[in-house]
C-alpha positions, -999 to 999 in steps of 0.1 A, spaced: -522 512 -539 -491 518 -521 -507 545 -501 -535 518 -493 -512 494 -480 -490 523 -457 -521 531 -444 -533 493 -435 -503 486 -420 -497 517 -402 -532 520 -389 -541 483 -380 -508 467 -369 -529 437 -354 -550 424 -385 -575 396 -389 -569 367 -410 -593 381 -435 -577 417 -433 -540 400 -439 -553 381 -469 -569 413 -482 -533 432 -474 -517 404 -496 -540 410 -524 -534 446 -525 -498 440 -527 -501 416 -556 -523 443 -574 -497 469 -569 -468 447 -584 -492 438 -616 -495 473 -620 -463 479 -621 -454 452 -643 -481 457 -664 -466 491 -672 -433 480 -680 -442 446 -700 -467 468 -722 -441 497 -727 -417 471 -735 -440 455 -762 -445 488 -780 -407 492 -784 -402 454 -795 -383 464 -824 -355 480 -802 -355 450 -776 -345 412 -780 -371 394 -785 -362 369 -755 -364 397 -732 -401 405 -742 -405 370 -738 -393 367 -703 -410 403 -691 -443 391 -705 -441 360 -689 -434 376 -657 -464 398 -663 -487 367 -671 -471 348 -638 -479 380 -612 -512 381 -629 -519 345 -619 -504 348 -585 -527 379 -581 -559 364 -589 -546 331 -564 -544 360 -538 -577 370 -546 -590 333 -542 -573 332 -506 -590 365 -494 -624 352 -506 -617 315 -488 -608 337 -455 -647 352 -454 -663 315 -463 -642 286 -450 -657 255 -452 -655 219 -467 -661 232 -504 -638 258 -500 -611 239 -484 -611 217 -517 -609 247 -537 -578 262 -522 -563 223 -524 -571 222 -563 -558 258 -568 -524 251 -552 -520 222 -576 -533 243 -606 -508 273 -601 -479 248 -603 -491 234 -635 -494 271 -647 -462 280 -638 -444 250 -657 -466 257 -687 -454 294 -687 -417 283 -685 -422 258 -712 -437 284 -733 -403 305 -732 -389 279 -755 -415 267 -774 -441 297 -782 -472 277 -777 -490 306 -758 -473 336 -771 -442 347 -785 -423 373 -802 -408 375 -840 -374 383 -851 -390 423 -857 -400 426 -817 -437 421 -825 -461 404 -802 -475 368 -815 -502 348 -804 -494 310 -801 -521 281 -811 -526 279 -772 -531 313 -765 -563 310 -742 -541 289 -718 -528 321 -707 -561 330 -689 -573 293 -680 -560 301 -642 -579 334 -640 -610 323 -656 -612 291 -633 -605 313 -603 -633 335 -612 -657 310 -620 -649 290 -591 -649 320 -569 -687 329 -581 -698 295 -573 -682 293 -539 -697 327 -529 -732 316 -540 -729 285 -522 -718 302 -490 -742 337 -492 -761 330 -461 -725 330 -443 -722 365 -451 -737 400 -443 -757 417 -473 -731 448 -476 -705 419 -478 -720 399 -506 -730 434 -525 -694 445 -524 -680 411 -533 -705 409 -563 -695 444 -572 -658 439 -574 -661 406 -590 -681 425 -620 -657 450 -622 -627 426 -627 -649 406 -652 -659 440 -668 -620 451 -671 -607 418 -681 -634 416 -711 -630 454 -723 -589 444 -724 -588 412 -743 -619 417 -767 -624 455 -772 -591 472 -759 -561 450 -764 -535 481 -763 -553 496 -731 -542 485 -696 -575 476 -679 -576 447 -658 -553 458 -627 -567 496 -628 -602 477 -624 -587 454 -599 -577 486 -580 -611 501 -580 -623 465 -569 -600 466 -541 -608 501 -530 -648 494 -530 -637 461 -509 -618 483 -483 -644 509 -477 -672 484 -477 -662 453 -461 -624 457 -444 -624 488 -426 -658 487 -409 -654 452 -396 -617 455 -391 -623 485 -366 -652 463 -350 -634 435 -348 -600 451 -333 -622 468 -306 -640 433 -302 -608 415 -297 -595 443 -273 -628 435 -250 -624 398 -251 -588 399 -240 -599 422 -209 -625 397 -203 -603 367 -210 -579 384 -180 -607 391 -157 -621 352 -162 -584 343 -152 -583 364 -120 -619 348 -111 -609 312 -118 -579 317 -101 -597 332 -69 -621 302 -71 -592 276 -73 -578 296 -42 -613 294 -26 -618 262 -31 -584 250 -19 -588 269 15 -625 256 18 -613 219 15 -587 226 38 -606 243 65 -634 224 66 -616 190 61 -595 195 91 -622 198 117 -643 171 97 -612 147 105 -620 150 142 -658 147 139 -661 117 118 -635 101 135 -643 104 169 -676 95 159 -664 65 146 -650 57 183 -680 63 201 -700 37 177 -672 10 182 -672 16 220 -708 24 232 -731 -1 243 -760 30 247 -785 24 223 -793 61 227 -759 74 227 -753 51 193 -782 68 177 -769 102 183 -737 90 171 -753 74 137 -770 109 131 -734 128 135 -722 100 108 -749 108 85 -748 145 87 -708 142 86 -713 120 55 -736 146 37 -716 174 44 -686 155 31 -704 146 -4 -713 182 -7 -676 194 -3 -665 164 -26 -690 172 -54 -680 209 -56 -643 198 -58 -655 173 -86 -674 198 -103 -642 222 -103 -620 194 -117 -644 188 -144 -648 223 -153 -611 231 -156 -604 198 -178 -584 182 -151 -602 156 -138 -583 125 -145 -594 86 -143 -569 61 -126 -577 26 -139 -569 0 -118 -576 -39 -115 -606 -39 -90 -627 -67 -76 -661 -55 -86 -679 -74 -57 -659 -54 -33 -674 -25 -49 -707 -36 -49 -704 -42 -10 -692 -7 -4 -724 5 -25 -751 -20 -5 -733 -10 29 -739 29 23 -774 26 6 -792 1 22 -797 11 56 -810 45 36 -838 29 20 -843 9 50 -850 37 72 -870 51 49 -896 22 46 -884 15 10 -880 -21 -4 -844 -25 -15 -840 -50 -45 -806 -59 -57 -802 -79 -89 -768 -87 -100 -760 -111 -131 -741 -138 -116 -717 -137 -152 -704 -104 -145 -663 -107 -146 -653 -109 -110 -622 -86 -117 -622 -56 -139 -599 -30 -149 -609 9 -148 -611 36 -122 -631 21 -91 -636 51 -76 -656 67 -101 -673 35 -110 -686 32 -73 -691 71 -74 -715 67 -104 -736 40 -89 -737 55 -56 -751 88 -70 -777 76 -91 -789 50 -63 -789 77 -34 -806 100 -60 -832 73 -63 -836 65 -24 -837 105 -19 -865 111 -41 -890 82 -32 -911 85 -2 -928 50 -8 -926 18 -27 -891 5 -38 -857 11 -54 -843 -17 -73 -805 -16 -87 -801 -41 -117 -761 -46 -126 -751 -65 -157 -719 -68 -179 -720 -65 -219 -691 -87 -229 -691 -79 -267 -689 -45 -257 -671 -48 -225 -696 -23 -208 -705 -23 -171 -744 -14 -171 -761 -3 -140 -798 4 -138 -814 20 -109 -852 22 -106 -876 37 -85 -915 44 -75 -909 79 -65 -921 114 -81 -907 108 -114 -900 137 -136 -917 161 -160 -912 159 -195 -903 198 -194 -875 194 -172 -859 166 -186 -833 191 -205 -821 204 -169 -820 175 -151 -783 170 -156 -773 209 -153 -755 221 -124 -769 234 -94 -802 228 -111 -833 213 -87 -863 198 -100 -899 208 -84 -879 233 -61 -910 241 -39 -920 202 -38 -884 192 -28 -870 220 -6 -867 196 24 -844 174 5 -806 178 9 -782 180 -21 -765 207 -42 -781 197 -79 -744 187 -87 -748 151 -85 -763 139 -119 -743 163 -137 -709 152 -120 -723 114 -129 -732 121 -166 -697 134 -173 -682 107 -157 -697 81 -175 -690 98 -206 -653 100 -196 -655 62 -193 -667 57 -226 -702 53 -223 -733 77 -212 -763 78 -189 -802 75 -201 -833 82 -180 -868 72 -186 -895 88 -163 -930 88 -158 -941 117 -135 -956 106 -106 -948 67 -111 -912 66 -107 -879 68 -129 -852 45 -141 -817 57 -144 -791 36 -167 -757 41 -167 -730 26 -191 -692 24 -185 -663 7 -205 -643 -16 -186 -617 -38 -194 -618 -76 -181 -589 -89 -164 -606 -120 -146 -635 -135 -165 -645 -159 -136 -680 -153 -132 -691 -133 -100 -715 -160 -88 -745 -157 -69 -741 -121 -54 -773 -116 -35 -769 -151 -16 -731 -140 -5 -745 -108 8 -774 -125 27 -748 -149 45 -726 -116 50 -755 -97 64 -766 -125 86 -729 -124 106 -723 -106 139 -723 -65 133 -699 -58 159 -671 -41 145 -641 -63 132 -609 -49 116 -600 -68 86 -565 -57 91 -545 -70 122 -507 -67 122 -492 -69 155 -461 -68 144 -460 -39 123 -444 -5 130 -463 28 121 -453 65 124 -479 89 122 -467 128 124 -493 152 131 -491 189 146 -526 181 159 -530 164 190 -565 155 182 -559 144 149 -534 117 162 -556 108 187 -584 102 162 -560 83 137 -544 64 167 -577 50 182 -590 41 145 -560 20 142 -561 5 177 -581 -28 169 -553 -35 142 -528 -41 171 -500 -24 154 -472 -7 171 -479 31 168 -458 59 175 -466 94 169 -447 128 165 -460 164 168 -435 180 145 -412 173 112 -380 174 135 -396 149 159 -404 124 131 -367 126 117 -352 121 151 -377 90 154 -365 78 119 -330 81 128 -334 60 157 -358 34 144 -374 16 113 -410 20 106 -429 1 77 -453 31 67 -449 66 80 -481 91 78 -470 125 77 -489 156 77 -484 185 54 -495 215 68 -471 218 101 -455 248 114 -417 254 112 -412 224 90 -440 213 65 -446 177 56 -428 180 20 -398 199 36 -396 170 62 -397 145 35 -370 163 14 -349 164 48 -355 125 51 -345 117 14 -312 136 15 -303 118 50 -315 85 33 -333 80 65 -363 58 50 -353 47 16 -374 16 17 -401 30 37 -436 40 21 -441 79 33 -476 86 30 -487 124 28 -517 130 53 -535 161 43 -571 181 40 -557 194 7 -581 178 -19 -582 201 -45 -575 195 -86 -545 179 -89 -532 178 -52 -526 137 -55 -502 142 -85 -484 173 -71 -476 151 -39 -464 122 -59 -443 144 -78 -426 159 -45 -417 125 -38 -444 108 -14 -454 74 -20 -491 78 -17 -517 105 -7 -545 103 23 -571 130 24 -585 142 54 -608 134 71 -596 99 73 -623 74 67 -610 39 83 -620 17 50 -596 40 33 -571 41 59 -570 4 61 -571 -4 26 -539 18 22 -520 -1 52 -529 -31 33 -513 -18 2 -479 -9 19 -477 -30 49 -451 -63 44 -475 -91 37 -459 -115 61 -468 -91 92 -505 -91 82 -527 -119 98 -551 -139 79 -585 -138 94 -584 -170 112 -552 -161 132 -566 -123 139 -597 -139 154 -577 -165 173 -551 -138 188 -581 -118 197 -594 -147 217 -561 -156 233 -544 -124 235 -504 -127 238 -484 -115 268 -471 -86 250 -510 -76 240 -522 -83 276 -494 -60 285 -508 -32 267 -540 -32 283 -527 -35 320 -523 -5 343 -486 1 348 -471 5 380 -434 23 381 -411 11 406 -382 36 413 -352 22 433 -314 22 432 -313 -12 446 -316 -38 425 -324 -65 455 -354 -41 460 -363 -42 424 -366 -80 423 -388 -79 453 -411 -55 438 -414 -76 405 -425 -107 428 -448 -85 445 -468 -73 413 -493 -99 400 -507 -103 367 -532 -73 373 -503 -49 365 -476 -42 344 -444 -36 362 -420 -11 349 -388 -7 369 -358 20 371 -328 28 392 -335 68 392 -357 96 388 -341 108 356 -350 72 341 -384 79 355 -390 112 340 -383 100 305 -405 72 308 -437 91 322 -429 118 295 -440 92 268 -464 65 287 -495 66 312 -489 54 345 -515 44 371 -490 40 400 -457 54 412 -438 35 443 -404 51 453 -381 36 475 -379 56 505 -341 47 505 -334 62 469 -326 99 464 -355 119 459 -376 94 470 
C-alpha cells in the first residue's frame, strides 16, 4: 500500500477528484493495517499490558476502521454523484460523529467491548454496535451502485462489485470463522489493487491526456476569441466612420432638395445605409450575447414614443411593397413604463421588419397589449407571407440560418435577427413563440416584463397617429435652442461638417475644433453647455483631452460626451468609467443626437414648440445676420468706418476692422462675401 501511494503521487501529480478519493482510501487502508497489527499483538500479550491501554488501542483500531469505510463511501460517491448520493454522504457525516461518541463512551462503560483484569478481550452487550457503521456503509454503497449502474462503464461496475465481495468475504471470515486471523484489511488491500488496475489507472491516464488537450483547446479558443473581438472592434470603427458621412450628408440632401428625382436617390441611399448599419449592429449584438456581456439598461420611457419610432421605420416599407399595414394598440397600455427602451424597440422592429421582408402580398398586422397582472408587454406580429415549414421550426432561431435559402436568396439579411430577438426577450423575463402555416403566413408573439411607472392609459393611439401623419411632412426639428452653446471636436473636417449641418435647424451657437489642444484652448476662453468630443484623434485622443480638462477644471459643470465609432461590447461603460458624461456612437443619427442634447442642454435655453415656430416665422436680428452675406470693411479711420456702416443696407451684414491683422483673424474663422479696403489704409 505504501509503494502504491508513492507511485500514485509521483506518477500522477495532478489528480482527478475520483483519483484523489482513491488515494485517501488507500492511505486509510495502510493506516488500518498498521493499527490492526499493533492492536492484535497487544491483545495477544494482554496479560502484560494494563487493560486501559489495550482498550484505547482497540478503540483507535475500530475508529480507524470506521474512517476507512467512510473514505470508501466518499470514493464511490465521486464516481456516481447525484441527489441520492448527496443524501447518503450527509447521512454518513452525521453517523460517523455518533460512532465516535459511542466509542469514547465505551472506554468508560465497556458496553461494546472491554478487557478484564487478566488482560483478556471481552465482548460487551452492545458488541454489534462496533460494526454498525461498516455494515451501513456496505449496504448503502451496494444500493447506491445498483441505482446508478447506468452511469458506470461495465468494467467499472465489475471491478466495484468484485472489491465489495472481497471486503464482505474478508469481514465474514474474520468475524465469524477466524477471529484471531487478520483478514479484513488485507482483503481491503486486494480490493484496492483491483480498483487501481481495472478502474483508476486506465481512466486516469486517459483523463490526464484529455485534460491536457482540453487546456490546449481552451488556449486556442481564447486566442481565437480575442482575435474575433479585435476584428469586430476594427470593423466597427472602420465602417462606422465613413458611414457617419454617408448617412449624415444624405440626411442633409433630403432636407434641402426639392428635386423629386434627387430625393428618390437620397431615399435609396438612406435605405441601403440603414440596412448596412443594421447588419453591423446585429453582428455586434450577437458578439455581446455570446460573450455574456449584453446588459439591459432600464429607464423610464414613454411607450407612445417607442411606437412612433416603430411605425415611422416600418410603415413606409410595407406600403412600398403594396402591403396593407394594420396597427392595433390596446388603449389601456400604461403610458410610462420602466425597462430597456432600446431593446424593446429592437425586438418589435425585428419581428415587424421580418414580417414585411418575407411577405410579398396581403397584409402585416401589429397588435400591442399589456398584461397588468403579469406586468408583461405583449407584441404580436402577423403576416400573410410564405410561412414556415414544420421541419424548419427548430432552426428558426439559430444564428446565421436562413430558411428556404433558394427561394429567399434575394432577401437581405444575415439570419441573426430572430436569434438576437429570442435572447433579448428571454433576458427581459419573457420569450417569443411562433405559429405558422406554410404558404399562408406566420404570427410571432413576443412577451417582455416591464414595470409600470405611470398607469395612465395610452388612449386611442391609432387616432393620434392618423392626425400626426396628416400634418406637414417637411422636416421640423423638435429641439430649438438659439441661446445654447455647443463645442464639437473632431479631427475629420467632413464629420464636423455633417454634424454641424445636422444641427443647423436647432439654431444653436456651434463652435468646432480639429484637435484636443484646440478644444482645451477654446474651453479656457469660454463656457459651453455641451461638449461633443471625438475619441480617435492624432496627437491627443479624446480620453487624454478629457483628463487634461478634468485636471485643469476647465469644464467641471459641462457634460462632455464622447463621439466615437467604437461600438463594441462594453464600449459605453468603458468611456463612462474614464469620466465622460455620456456616449454617442457614429454614424450619428439625428434622433439620437437630438435626444442627447435635450438631455443635457439647460431646459430654460430650449424653446417650446410654439416659440420655436414663431421664431422661425419671424427671425431675430441675430438669426437674420447668420444668413446674410458678410462684407468686411478695413479702414484705420473711424469716420470712414461710420460712413461704411451707413452705406451697407439690410441685405448685408457688415463687419468693420481697423487693420489687416484683425481682418486676417476674422477671415480665418468666418466666410466673407466681399472685402472693402480703404485706399488710405496701410496695405490698402
